[in-house]
C-alpha positions, 0 to 999 in steps of 0.5 A: 631519795628518788630521781634521774642520774647519769649512768657510768657504761661498761661490761659489767653491769650492761647499765642502759638507758631507764635502768634503776640504780640504788645507792648500796653501801660497798667496802668504805663506803656508804653508798654515796660519795661526794666526788667533789669533796675535797682538796687539791694536792700536789699529785692530785685531787684528795678527796673527805671522807663518804656520806652516811649509809642508808637506814637500815630498814631501807636496804632489808627492804629492796625489791625489784619494780617495773612500770611505764612505757618504754622508750626503744632500743632504737634511742638507747645509743652508747657513744664513743666516750672521746665522741662531743656532742655539738653544740648547735644540735637539740637531739641525738638523731644527727650524730648517728650518722656522723659519730662512732657509736659501741655496738652492745648485744640487746637484751632479750626483754625491755624490762628495766634491771636493777644495779647496786653500788656507789653513787658519786654526787656533787655540784656540777653535771657529769658531762664528760664522758672521759672525766666520767669513766676517771672518776667512776673508775676510783670507787667503782662508781655506776651512776652521778647524780647532784641531789644526794651530797646535800642530804645524806647525813643530815636525812639518811636515805636510800637513793635510786636513780633511774638512768637517763643519759650516760654521764657524758655531753649527750644529754637525752631528755627523752629518757628522763621520763621514763627514767623518773618513772622506773626509780617510782616504781622502783621505791614504791616496791620498796615501801611496800615492803617496809611495815607500817613500824619501821616507816614511823621509825623514820619519820618525815624529812626535815626541810629546815635542817642545818648541821652545826659547825664547830668553826669558831667555838671553841670546842676542846678535844677532851672535856671532863665531864660535869655530871650533875651540870649536865642533867640540868640542861638535859631536864629543862631540853627534854623534859620527862613530862613535855610541856606545851609547845613553847619557846625554851630559853636556859641560861648558864651562868657563874665566875669567868673562867668557870667552864659556861661554854664549854658545857654548853659545848658538850651538850650541842655535840652530845646532843645535836640530832635532836635538831634540826638546827644549831647555830651557835653565836658570839654574844660578846658585844652587838656587833660580834652578835649581828656579824654571828648571825650574817655568818649563818644566813650563807648556811640556811637552806633558804634566801630569807632573814634569819629571825624569818626563818627561825618564826617559821611555823614549820620551823620549830626544832631549832637550837640558838646558843648565844655565848659570852653575853656578859655586858648589861645594857640596863645601867645609867652609865652606858656601855657603848658593846652593851646591848639588850639580847632579848631584841635578838629573839625569833619573836614566835613561841618556838624552838630553843635558845641557850645563853653563857653570861656572867650576868646573874640579872638574865636568869629566871628561877627553873630556867637557869643554872650557876655554874660553880667550881670543878670538884677534886677528881674533875679539877684532877682529870682537867690537870691531867688532860692538858698536863698529860704525863707529867702532871700524873708523875708527881706525887699526889700531895703536890697535886693535891696543893695545887687543886687546893690553890687553884680554887675548882676553876677549870681555865685555871686548871688548863692553864696550869696543867698546860704551862707545867706540861710544856716547861717540865717544872715541878708542880712544888716550883709551880705553886712557889711561884704561884705565892710569891711572884703571882703575875710573873707567873701568869705572865708567863703562862700567857707565853703558852697561850691556850688553844681553844683560848688564845685571847683567853687567860687568868690574866684577862678573863675578869678585865670586862667584869670589873671595868663594868663594877668599877663604871657603876660603882667606885665603892663596889670596885674598892671593895673588891680590892680591899677584900683581896687583903682580905679573906677571900672566903668570908665578908660581912658587914660588921667587918666592915663596920669594924672601921667605925671605931677606926681613926677614921679621917685619917686611916678610912677612905670617904667610900668604904665611911659610907658602905660602913655607916649604912647597911643599904649602900653595902647590900647595894656594893655586893649585890653589883659584884653578886650581878657579874659572878664575882662574888657569892652571897651565902644566905645562912651566915649572913656572908660573901666569897670570892674565888681565890684565883679571883682573889689574887688577880683582885689583888696583883693586876686591878690596881697600880703598885701604889693603890695595892700598897694603901689598900694593904694597909687599910685592911691590915686597920681593919683587922686590928679594929675586928681584934680589938671589938673582939677584945683579943688585943694581943692579936690587934697589938699585933698587926697595928705594930706591924702597920705602923711599921710600914707606913712609917718605912712608906709615907714617913712618921709624920704622915697623917695615915701613919699617926692614925694607926699611932693613935689605934695602938694607944687605944689597944695598949689603954684596953691592954692596962699598958697606961705609960705607952698608951699614954706616950702614943695618944701624945705623939698622934695629938702633937703630929695631928696638930701640926699637920690638921690643926686643933680642930680637925675632927681627926685630931678631936679624936685624939684629945678625947682618947687622949682624955680616957688615958688621963682619967684611967691614970687617976689624973682626973682635972686633965682628963676633964679638960681633954673632953671639954676640948673634944666636946667644944671642938665635936660640936662646933665640927660635926654638930651636935647630935653626932655619934663623936659628940654623944660618945664625948658627952658619956665620957664627961658624965662617967668622969663626973661620976669618978670625981664625986660630982654626982649631981652635975653627972646625974643631971647631964644624964637625965637632962640629955634624955629628957629635953632636945639635944640643942637645949641639952649643949647649951645647958652643958655650956652654962654648967661648965 
């Protein structure tokens, strides 16, 4: 970087106007010091750091150069540092007679000399002799200038300055052309000493440089490496076989707290030198993104709009990181904070965009990465990074149990490590708290916020996604809540269809009945949960899984206590129904009995939900051949339902039909026939002739006729049922009765 500067006169070296100053590393300095960068403290101004060194190739090619005309020693005057130039004078011609001039020994010739040392660079012109001497003495500097501080760290270079004044109030334009020429001549000779290969290695200066700033970026000190995930980013942005010069975009998506932001921060910190500009933007809402763009404008090297600047043909190597794009703008239920992030993409077909999001809908094949849980060794490293020696000192089995419990979720691991470190609680005690008082433990953890994530914790991180799901589908959010009382690692459609065998009108809510009766509705609900990265699908088993920590959050945080109790009891009924379907009646009985005891305690013995479980327990007793107990349960359920719901309610008819089957198994066929006919008439009236409950009762009645030896009637029912429209069949059946 060639230009002019102000010299620092001294006896050694004897710098004169027209001499050349070349920045050279000395001591702890890289050759250029930004002398006005620092802070004012009680004991004076404290400077912060220094700028980078010039490239080795330039330092190794330093040589002498001379050219252009000399202005003459009569114009080379050094005034005393206390002498101030008159403000009303344009030149120093009149200063000779009135101000003190320091007399110096003339040189033997007029050849410019080259001096090497520290150059002081700042934002203001140095034009005070006394301040010049004070500043220069601190760093043994030989020159002042104003440009290098803005370039050295982003474009390593050698600074060459021709001396056009002495950094005092006597600025002399006369010497600027000559000083510029001597600096240029030196640079020309210097470049002549460089090989072509070395010049190519240095590369051209980039006028669009904007260094990466950590301001507002939640960077952590100890990032645990995720090699395979980082490799996917590297292969996308730095392919071995370079593609056409087109814009690259990549989306890192996954569950909240899984480490998306930290992975991208590590990528940027590792490879920031490969980009001319790295801009980190907050994409959590449209307002937040717009504020980020406003802050970026102040850092750009040109007074342009951000989009125009990113679209400049000469500005192609930027990286735009948009963090936390977690709200979906395509839903019918409009989220006021949602927006289309693509409208904030530059129109130019160049540059690089990296996005973090919980939305799977932003992804594209080969241009996205679904971030999953860390492995056991990575989890242990995260725990130790935040928990320190307290984690390392505890027994391995306790640490392994904690790793298993937290399921490789980096946010949960980090928060647990920080809490254990700051409270000195043993891991075994932490695990007891986790299982018994989960929400209380999480609230206590929030009293020790993470330094990088003061506003983010296990308690809060999934609220946004959950509320968006709830706004779009009550069934999906209810299913997530119900799932929290079932096994986290496996949910499948057939488990939900187990509800169809239950006394649905008293036990199963309408939203779950809809999901159980139509797999498309079930698939639609799960697709919404996958979209927000709350669950993951497993194509090989046609099932779904939820993270264990999210599973706990849904159980304790998503709803109030009454709703949690309702979900817990419903989950027990579903499990019991599944066991009954699998002919595992012992397990089914155990769960139904526990559910019944819970409902009697909470709702009372006459509540319809309690009576529904009494009905189901009666069905299990019948399947086990315990007919007296089955009869007792069914009669209790029937009496309660007739009083609470009425004799023609579908749930009451379910128990009527069930009691008929008990009587049939007991050999009380006449009573069974009475129950079946009552149920059939009620079903046809309440549900219609084509409803499944109606048809099941027809089947029961046909089997009863067979048991009674009334084979002709049984055959007539079955044959007529399969050969004529159902409305004709039921009319005929009524006539036969």
